[in-house]
C-alpha positions as CSV (number, residue, x, y, z in Angstrom):
1,X,135.9,5.3,80.0
2,X,137.7,8.5,80.9
3,X,139.9,7.8,84.0
4,X,140.5,11.5,84.6
5,X,136.8,12.3,84.4
6,X,136.1,9.5,87.0
7,X,138.8,10.8,89.3
8,X,137.4,14.3,89.1
9,X,133.9,13.0,89.7
10,X,134.9,11.0,92.8
11,X,136.7,14.0,94.2
12,X,134.0,16.5,93.6
13,X,131.2,14.2,94.8
14,X,133.2,13.7,98.1
15,X,133.3,17.5,98.4
16,X,129.5,17.7,97.9
17,X,129.1,14.9,100.5
18,X,131.3,16.8,103.0
19,X,129.1,19.9,102.4
20,X,126.0,17.8,103.2
21,X,127.6,16.4,106.4
22,X,128.7,19.9,107.6
23,X,125.3,21.4,106.9
24,X,123.6,18.6,108.9
25,X,125.8,19.5,111.9
26,X,125.1,23.2,111.5
27,X,121.3,22.6,111.5
28,X,121.5,21.3,115.1
29,X,122.4,24.8,116.2
30,X,123.3,24.7,119.9
31,X,122.9,20.9,120.0
32,X,120.2,18.3,120.6
33,X,120.1,18.9,124.4
34,X,119.2,22.5,123.9
35,X,116.7,21.6,121.2
36,X,115.0,19.2,123.7
37,X,114.9,21.9,126.4
38,X,113.3,24.3,123.8
39,X,110.6,21.7,123.0
40,X,110.0,21.2,126.8
41,X,109.0,24.9,127.0
42,X,106.4,24.3,124.3
43,X,108.5,26.2,121.7
44,X,109.6,25.3,118.2
45,X,113.2,25.8,117.1
46,X,114.2,28.5,114.7
47,X,114.4,26.1,111.8
48,X,111.1,24.5,112.7
49,X,109.5,27.9,112.8
50,X,110.9,28.9,109.4
51,X,109.9,25.5,107.8
52,X,106.4,25.8,109.1
53,X,106.0,29.3,107.9
54,X,107.2,28.6,104.3
55,X,104.8,26.9,101.9
56,X,105.0,23.1,101.8
57,X,107.0,21.6,98.9
58,X,108.2,25.0,97.7
59,X,111.7,26.0,96.9
60,X,113.9,27.9,99.4
61,X,117.5,29.0,99.7
62,X,119.4,29.6,102.9
63,X,121.6,32.6,103.4
64,X,124.7,32.3,105.6
65,X,124.2,28.7,106.9
66,X,128.0,28.5,107.6
67,X,128.2,32.0,109.2
68,X,130.5,31.7,112.3
69,X,131.9,28.4,111.3
70,X,135.0,27.6,113.5
71,X,134.8,31.1,115.0
72,X,134.5,32.2,118.6
73,X,136.0,28.9,119.9
74,X,136.7,30.5,123.3
75,X,132.9,31.1,123.6
76,X,131.8,27.6,122.5
77,X,131.1,28.8,118.9
78,X,128.1,30.4,117.2
79,X,126.7,27.9,114.7
80,X,125.0,29.6,111.7
81,X,125.6,32.9,113.4
82,X,122.8,32.1,115.9
83,X,120.2,33.1,113.3
84,X,118.5,31.3,110.4
85,X,117.9,33.3,107.2
86,X,115.9,31.8,104.3
87,X,114.4,33.2,101.0
88,X,111.2,31.2,100.3
89,X,107.5,31.5,99.7
90,X,104.6,32.3,102.1
91,X,101.2,31.8,100.5
92,X,103.0,31.9,97.1
93,X,104.7,35.3,97.8
94,X,108.5,35.4,97.9
95,X,109.8,36.6,101.2
96,X,112.9,36.6,103.3
97,X,112.6,35.1,106.8
98,X,115.0,35.9,109.7
99,X,114.7,33.7,112.8
100,X,116.9,33.9,116.0
101,X,118.1,30.5,117.1
102,X,117.7,30.5,120.9
103,X,119.5,27.2,121.2
104,X,122.7,29.2,120.5
105,X,123.5,31.3,123.6
106,X,119.8,32.1,124.1
107,X,119.8,33.8,120.6
108,X,122.3,36.4,121.8
109,X,124.0,38.6,119.1
110,X,127.6,37.8,118.3
111,X,129.5,40.1,115.9
112,X,128.7,37.7,113.0
113,X,125.0,37.6,114.1
114,X,124.9,41.3,113.4
115,X,126.6,41.0,110.1
116,X,124.2,38.2,109.0
117,X,121.1,40.2,110.0
118,X,122.4,43.2,108.1
119,X,123.0,41.0,105.1
120,X,119.4,39.8,105.3
121,X,118.1,43.4,105.4
122,X,120.4,44.3,102.5
123,X,118.9,41.6,100.4
124,X,115.4,42.8,101.4
125,X,116.3,46.5,100.6
126,X,118.0,45.7,97.2
127,X,115.1,43.5,96.0
128,X,112.2,45.3,97.9
129,X,111.4,41.8,99.3
130,X,109.0,41.4,102.3
131,X,110.9,40.4,105.4
132,X,109.6,38.4,108.4
133,X,111.5,38.5,111.7
134,X,110.9,35.7,114.2
135,X,112.4,37.2,117.4
136,X,113.8,35.0,120.2
137,X,116.9,36.7,121.5
138,X,118.6,37.7,124.7
139,X,120.1,40.7,123.0
140,X,123.8,41.6,122.6
141,X,126.3,38.9,123.7
142,X,127.8,40.9,126.5
143,X,131.4,39.4,126.5
144,X,131.8,40.7,123.0
145,X,129.6,43.9,123.2
146,X,132.5,46.1,122.0
147,X,132.4,44.3,118.7
148,X,128.7,44.4,118.1
149,X,127.3,47.5,119.8
150,X,128.7,50.9,118.9
151,X,129.9,51.0,115.3
152,X,128.1,52.0,112.1
153,X,127.6,48.4,110.8
154,X,126.7,47.1,114.3
155,X,123.5,46.4,116.2
156,X,122.0,49.9,115.9
157,X,122.1,49.7,112.1
158,X,119.4,47.1,112.3
159,X,116.9,49.7,113.7
160,X,118.0,52.4,111.3
161,X,117.3,49.9,108.4
162,X,113.9,49.1,109.9
163,X,113.0,52.8,109.6
164,X,114.5,53.2,106.1
165,X,112.8,50.0,104.8
166,X,109.4,51.2,106.2
167,X,109.9,54.5,104.2
168,X,110.6,52.5,101.1
169,X,107.3,50.6,101.5
170,X,109.0,47.2,102.2
171,X,106.7,45.0,104.2
172,X,108.1,44.0,107.6
173,X,106.3,41.7,110.0
174,X,107.7,40.6,113.4
175,X,106.6,37.8,115.7
176,X,108.1,37.9,119.3
177,X,108.4,34.2,120.2
178,X,110.7,34.3,123.2
179,X,113.0,37.0,124.7
180,X,113.1,40.4,123.2
181,X,115.3,42.5,125.4
182,X,116.8,46.0,125.6
183,X,117.6,47.7,122.3
184,X,116.4,44.6,120.5
185,X,112.9,45.4,121.6
186,X,112.8,48.1,119.0
187,X,113.1,45.7,116.0
188,X,109.6,44.2,116.2
189,X,108.0,47.5,117.1
190,X,109.6,49.3,114.1
191,X,108.0,46.6,111.9
192,X,104.7,47.2,110.2
193,X,102.9,44.7,112.4
194,X,104.1,42.9,115.5
195,X,102.8,39.7,117.1
196,X,103.6,38.2,120.5
197,X,103.2,34.6,121.8
198,X,101.4,34.4,125.1
199,X,103.3,33.1,128.2
200,X,106.6,32.2,126.3
201,X,107.4,35.6,124.9
202,X,108.2,39.0,126.5
203,X,109.4,42.5,125.4
204,X,111.0,45.0,127.6
205,X,113.9,47.5,127.6
206,X,115.0,46.1,131.0
207,X,114.1,42.8,132.7
208,X,112.8,42.4,136.2
209,X,116.3,42.1,137.8
210,X,117.6,45.3,136.1
211,X,114.4,47.2,137.0
212,X,114.8,46.1,140.7
213,X,118.5,47.2,140.6
214,X,117.8,50.5,138.8
215,X,114.6,51.8,140.5
216,X,113.8,49.4,143.3
217,X,110.6,48.1,141.7
218,X,109.7,44.4,142.2
219,X,107.8,42.9,139.3
220,X,107.9,39.7,137.3
221,X,108.8,39.5,133.7
222,X,105.3,38.4,132.5
223,X,103.6,41.4,134.1
224,X,106.4,43.7,133.0
225,X,106.4,42.8,129.3
226,X,104.3,39.7,128.5
227,X,101.7,39.3,125.8
228,X,98.7,40.5,127.8
229,X,100.6,43.6,129.0
230,X,101.6,44.6,125.4
231,X,98.4,43.7,123.7
232,X,96.0,45.1,126.2
233,X,97.8,47.8,128.3
234,X,100.7,49.3,126.4
235,X,99.5,48.7,122.8
236,X,103.1,47.9,121.8
237,X,102.1,44.7,119.9
238,X,99.2,44.2,117.5
239,X,98.3,40.5,117.9
240,X,98.4,37.9,120.7
241,X,99.1,34.3,119.7
242,X,98.4,31.3,121.9
243,X,101.5,29.4,120.8
244,X,104.2,29.4,118.1
245,X,102.1,27.8,115.4
246,X,99.2,30.2,116.0
247,X,101.7,33.1,115.6
248,X,103.0,31.7,112.3
249,X,99.5,31.0,111.0
250,X,98.6,34.7,111.7
251,X,101.7,35.8,109.7
252,X,100.6,33.6,106.8
253,X,97.1,35.2,107.0
254,X,98.6,38.7,106.8
255,X,101.1,37.9,104.0
256,X,98.3,36.4,102.0
257,X,96.6,39.8,101.8
258,X,99.7,41.7,100.5
259,X,99.0,43.2,97.1
260,X,101.1,42.5,94.0
261,X,104.4,44.3,93.5
262,X,105.8,46.5,90.8
263,X,108.1,44.5,88.6
264,X,111.4,45.2,87.0
265,X,110.3,43.3,83.9
266,X,113.1,40.9,83.4
267,X,112.4,38.4,80.5
268,X,110.9,35.1,81.6
269,X,109.7,32.2,79.5
270,X,108.9,28.6,80.1
271,X,111.7,26.7,81.9
272,X,113.6,23.8,80.4
273,X,116.3,21.7,81.9
274,X,119.7,21.5,80.3
275,X,120.0,18.9,77.5
276,X,123.4,17.9,78.7
277,X,123.6,15.8,81.9
278,X,124.1,18.2,84.9
279,X,125.8,15.5,86.9
280,X,128.7,15.7,84.4
281,X,129.8,18.8,86.2
282,X,131.4,16.7,88.9
283,X,133.6,15.0,86.3
284,X,134.4,18.0,84.1
285,X,135.6,20.2,87.1
286,X,139.2,19.1,87.8
287,X,140.5,18.2,91.2
288,X,143.6,20.4,90.8
289,X,142.9,24.1,90.9
290,X,145.6,24.8,88.3
291,X,144.3,22.2,85.8
292,X,142.7,23.1,82.5
293,X,139.0,22.5,81.5
294,X,136.5,23.9,79.1
295,X,134.1,26.3,81.0
296,X,131.7,26.1,78.0
297,X,130.9,22.5,79.1
298,X,130.0,23.7,82.6
299,X,127.7,26.5,81.1
300,X,125.9,23.9,78.9
301,X,125.0,22.0,82.1
302,X,123.6,25.1,83.8
303,X,121.5,26.8,81.1
304,X,118.1,25.9,79.6
305,X,118.3,23.4,76.7
306,X,122.1,23.8,77.0
307,X,121.7,26.8,74.6
308,X,124.4,29.5,75.0
309,X,124.7,32.2,72.3
310,X,128.3,33.5,72.6
311,X,129.0,37.2,72.2
312,X,132.4,38.0,70.4
313,X,133.1,34.3,70.4
314,X,136.4,34.6,68.5
315,X,137.8,37.6,70.5
316,X,139.1,37.8,74.1
317,X,138.7,34.1,74.5
318,X,139.8,33.8,78.1
319,X,136.5,35.2,79.1
320,X,133.3,33.7,77.7
321,X,130.4,36.1,77.3
322,X,126.9,35.3,76.0
323,X,123.2,35.0,76.4
324,X,121.1,32.2,77.8
325,X,118.2,31.3,80.0
326,X,118.2,29.8,83.4
327,X,114.9,28.4,84.6
328,X,113.3,30.5,82.0
329,X,114.9,33.8,83.0
330,X,117.1,35.6,80.4
331,X,120.7,36.0,81.6
332,X,124.0,37.4,80.4
333,X,126.8,35.2,81.4
334,X,130.4,36.3,82.0
335,X,132.7,33.3,82.7
336,X,136.4,32.6,82.9
337,X,137.5,30.1,80.3
338,X,139.9,27.8,82.0
339,X,141.6,26.1,79.0
340,X,144.6,27.4,77.1
341,X,143.3,29.4,74.1
342,X,144.9,30.5,70.8
343,X,144.3,33.9,69.4
344,X,143.8,34.5,65.7
345,X,146.9,36.1,64.2
346,X,147.5,38.8,61.5
347,X,150.5,40.6,60.1
348,X,150.2,43.3,62.7
349,X,149.1,41.0,65.5
350,X,150.8,37.6,65.6
351,X,149.1,34.5,67.0
352,X,149.7,33.8,70.7
353,X,148.6,31.3,73.4
354,X,146.7,32.7,76.3
355,X,146.4,31.0,79.7
356,X,143.0,30.0,80.9
357,X,141.6,31.8,84.0
358,X,143.7,34.9,83.2
359,X,142.1,38.2,82.2
360,X,143.9,39.7,79.2
361,X,143.5,43.1,77.5
362,X,141.1,41.8,74.9
363,X,139.0,39.7,77.3
364,X,138.6,42.7,79.7
365,X,137.6,44.9,76.7
366,X,135.0,42.3,75.6
367,X,133.6,41.9,79.1
368,X,133.2,45.6,79.5
369,X,131.2,45.9,76.3
370,X,129.1,42.9,77.1
371,X,128.2,44.2,80.6
372,X,127.1,47.5,78.9
373,X,125.0,45.6,76.4
374,X,123.2,43.7,79.2
375,X,122.5,47.0,81.0
376,X,121.1,48.4,77.7
377,X,118.8,45.4,77.2
378,X,117.8,45.0,80.9
379,X,119.3,41.5,81.2
380,X,120.6,40.2,84.6
381,X,124.2,39.3,84.7
382,X,125.6,35.9,86.0
383,X,129.4,35.7,86.7
384,X,131.0,32.3,86.8
385,X,134.4,32.8,88.6
386,X,137.5,30.6,88.1
387,X,140.0,33.4,87.8
388,X,143.7,33.8,88.8
389,X,143.9,37.5,88.0
390,X,145.0,39.9,85.2
391,X,147.9,39.1,82.9
392,X,151.2,40.6,84.0
393,X,154.4,41.3,82.2
394,X,155.8,44.0,79.8
395,X,153.5,43.1,76.9
396,X,150.3,43.5,79.0
397,X,151.6,46.6,80.8
398,X,152.6,48.2,77.5
399,X,149.2,47.2,76.0
400,X,147.4,49.1,78.8
401,X,146.1,46.2,80.9
402,X,145.5,48.5,83.9
403,X,143.2,50.8,81.9
404,X,141.4,47.9,80.2
405,X,140.9,46.3,83.6
406,X,139.7,49.6,85.0
407,X,137.1,49.8,82.2
408,X,135.8,46.4,83.2
409,X,135.6,47.3,86.9
410,X,134.0,50.6,85.9
411,X,131.2,48.9,83.9
412,X,130.7,46.4,86.7
413,X,130.5,49.0,89.4
414,X,128.0,51.1,87.6
415,X,125.9,48.3,86.3
416,X,122.2,48.8,87.2
417,X,120.9,45.3,86.3
418,X,121.1,42.7,89.1
419,X,124.3,40.7,89.3
420,X,124.8,37.1,90.6
421,X,128.2,35.5,91.2
422,X,129.0,31.8,91.4
423,X,132.6,31.1,92.6
424,X,133.3,27.8,90.9
425,X,137.1,27.5,91.4
426,X,139.8,30.1,91.9
427,X,138.9,33.6,93.0
428,X,142.2,35.3,93.3
429,X,143.3,39.0,93.7
430,X,142.0,41.6,91.3
431,X,140.3,38.8,89.4
432,X,137.8,38.4,92.2
433,X,137.0,42.1,91.9
434,X,136.7,42.2,88.1
435,X,134.4,39.1,88.1
436,X,132.0,40.7,90.6
437,X,133.3,39.7,94.0
438,X,131.4,40.7,97.2
439,X,132.7,44.2,97.0
440,X,130.8,44.9,93.8
441,X,127.3,44.2,95.2
442,X,126.1,41.0,93.6
443,X,122.5,40.4,94.7
444,X,123.7,36.9,95.7
445,X,127.2,35.4,95.8
446,X,127.7,31.7,96.4
447,X,130.6,29.2,96.1
448,X,130.9,25.6,95.1
449,X,132.8,23.4,97.5
450,X,135.7,23.5,94.9
451,X,136.1,27.3,95.4
452,X,139.1,29.1,96.7
453,X,139.1,32.8,97.7
454,X,142.3,34.7,98.4
455,X,144.8,37.3,97.2
456,X,146.7,34.5,95.5
457,X,146.9,30.7,95.4
458,X,148.2,28.8,98.4
459,X,151.4,27.7,96.6
460,X,152.2,31.2,95.4
461,X,151.5,32.8,98.7
462,X,153.4,30.2,100.6
463,X,156.5,30.8,98.4
464,X,156.4,34.5,98.9
465,X,155.9,34.2,102.7
466,X,158.6,31.6,102.9
467,X,161.1,34.0,101.2
468,X,160.2,36.7,103.8
469,X,160.5,34.2,106.7
470,X,163.8,32.7,105.6
471,X,165.3,36.1,105.1
472,X,164.3,37.1,108.6
473,X,165.7,34.0,110.1
474,X,169.0,34.4,108.2
475,X,169.3,38.0,109.5
476,X,169.1,36.5,113.0
477,X,172.0,34.2,112.1
478,X,169.9,31.0,111.9
479,X,171.0,28.4,109.3
480,X,168.2,27.3,106.9
481,X,168.6,23.8,105.8
482,X,166.6,22.3,102.9
483,X,164.7,20.3,105.6
484,X,164.0,23.4,107.7
485,X,162.8,25.2,104.6
486,X,160.4,22.4,103.6
487,X,159.0,22.3,107.1
488,X,158.5,26.1,107.1
489,X,156.8,25.9,103.6
490,X,154.4,23.2,104.8
491,X,153.5,25.1,107.9
492,X,152.9,28.4,106.0
493,X,150.9,26.7,103.2
494,X,148.7,24.7,105.7
495,X,147.7,27.9,107.5
496,X,147.1,29.7,104.2
497,X,145.1,26.8,102.7
498,X,142.7,27.0,105.6
499,X,142.1,30.7,104.8
500,X,141.4,30.1,101.1
501,X,138.8,27.5,101.9
502,X,135.2,28.3,100.9
503,X,134.1,27.6,104.5
504,X,136.5,30.3,105.8
505,X,134.8,32.7,103.4
506,X,131.3,31.5,104.2
507,X,132.0,31.8,108.0
508,X,132.6,35.5,107.5
509,X,129.8,36.0,105.0
510,X,132.1,36.9,102.2
511,X,129.8,34.6,100.3
512,X,126.1,33.9,101.0
513,X,126.4,30.1,100.8
514,X,128.3,27.1,99.8
515,X,126.1,25.1,97.5
516,X,126.1,21.8,95.6
517,X,126.7,22.7,91.9
518,X,123.4,21.1,91.1
519,X,121.6,23.8,93.1
520,X,123.1,26.6,91.0
521,X,120.0,27.0,88.7
522,X,117.7,27.3,91.8
523,X,119.8,30.1,93.4
524,X,120.1,32.1,90.2
525,X,116.4,31.7,89.4
526,X,115.2,32.6,92.9
527,X,117.6,35.5,92.9
528,X,116.3,37.0,89.7
529,X,112.7,36.5,90.9
530,X,113.6,38.4,94.0
531,X,115.3,41.1,91.9
532,X,112.2,41.4,89.8
533,X,110.5,43.0,92.8
534,X,112.7,46.1,92.4
535,X,112.2,48.1,89.2
536,X,115.5,49.7,88.0
537,X,115.4,53.4,89.0
538,X,119.0,54.5,88.0
539,X,120.3,55.1,84.5
540,X,123.3,53.1,83.4
541,X,126.3,55.5,83.2
542,X,129.9,54.3,83.3
543,X,131.3,57.7,83.9
544,X,134.8,58.6,82.7
545,X,136.7,55.8,81.0
546,X,140.5,55.7,80.4
547,X,140.8,54.9,76.7
C-alpha cells in the first residue's frame, strides 16, 4: 500500500466530487421556481432543448458551463453566462448548439454572455462546424449595457460573425423559441434558415410598449411579431412550429440533409483504451502543487494502449514530447515533466539536475523542433500543462533562454495544425504562454480541478505583495510585528488563491471547461473530430528566428 498515493487519490477525488456538485447547481440556471414557471408556459428549458436536439446516448461536451461563476453578485448572478453551449451530434453530424437560458434574467445578455457567445462562434469558425442557435432572450441586460453594447468584441460582433460565417459556407440554423428583441432580432434572420414557435415566440426590433411610446401605435406583441406575422406576412421566418419539440424536430430534419464536409485528413484508426488504469491518475497527481511526480505516468493513462513514442527522449527532459493516439486520433504531445531530472554530462557540458515543471534552454529547443515536426506531418498537438515558467539566473540568461523561449513561442504561434490544451496543474507566467495558453488559440482549452492559472504561485505572489505592503506601512510610520506580518500574508494569500482557482478562470472563459480527468480523452477526441471539418489552408512558416 502506498500511503502517499492514497492521500493523493482521496484529495483529487474530492476535487472531482466538488466539480460534480458545482455543476449540478449551475444546471439549475435561474433556479427551480423559474424552471417551473417556464414549464407552465409550455416551454422547455435551455438544457432540455439542447438535450432533446442532440442524438440520444451520444457524446457531448459543454463549453463554458462555469461562465459567470461568482460574478455579478449585485445583479443576482448569471449562472453559466445565461446561455448553454454544447458540441454534440444531431443525426450523426457534429454540431455546436447555443441556447439562451430564459430562467436567467429572461435570457438577457450580460458581458460574460456576449463573451461566451463569441467563443461559440469562434469554435464554429475555426472548425467550420455547423451551429444551431436556440433563441430565447430579452436582449442586452440594460443595467450593464455599457459593458456589452458598443465595443468591438461586444453584442454587435455576433451579427458581424453571422455574416462572415455565412460567406464561409458554415451552416447556421436558428429557432426563435421565446423573446427575440431589438438588435438580437438580427441573429436568427442572418442565419441560413429560421424557425419560430407559434404563440410562445416573437421577433421585433421594438416591443408593443416601445412602439406606443415612439409612434403612438397600439398593437399587441403577437400581432406585431408573432409566428403568423413573420411566416405569412413579413416572410422574416421560414418555418412555423407548433411547440418547442416540433421546432427541434424540424431542425433535426434539416440537419439530416446537410452534405458531407471537406476533411483536413488527420490520421484516425481504431480506438483502444489505455492499458494502464485511468483511475490511477487521481493517486499519481499530488495534492501539493510543488510536489514532484512523473508526467509520463499520466500520459500512459490518457493514450491508446498506453503507447507513447518519445521524441528526443534523452534531451531537454523537463519537457516530454512524443507521438501517440487518443481515441484513435494521432496526436503529438508536449507535456511538462514534473520530476527532478538529470542531464547527461560530457567534458564540455557537465551533468546537472533540472527542476521539474521548468522550461530550460534545451527543453524549449526540443519543443520548438517537435512542434515543427507535427506541422510537417499534419498531426494535431496536445499540450499537458504543469509549468512554473522558464528557468532564470545567470546560467540560463547567458545561455540565451530568452531566444530559446522565443523560438518555442514562435513555432507555437505560427502552428497551423489544431492545438488542444489541458491544464493539469500549474500554469504560471510565461510558461502558460509557451505551453499554449488561451492567448495562443488552442481549439479547446480545459482545466482539471487541480489546476492553477496565474502569473506566479500563491506563495510567491503573496511574499512579493507582502514586501510591497509592509514597505508602504513602514513609510507611514506603522510598526510591523511578526504577528501583523503573518496576518497580512494570510490575507493577501487568501485573495490571491481565489484568483488562481480554475473556477475563477472558467468564470471568465479563460478556459472552456473544468473537467474530470477521466473526461480528457473525450474532449481531445471530439475536438480533433471538429477540427477535421476544416482543411488546413495556411502553410507552416515560423518566420524569423533568433538563433
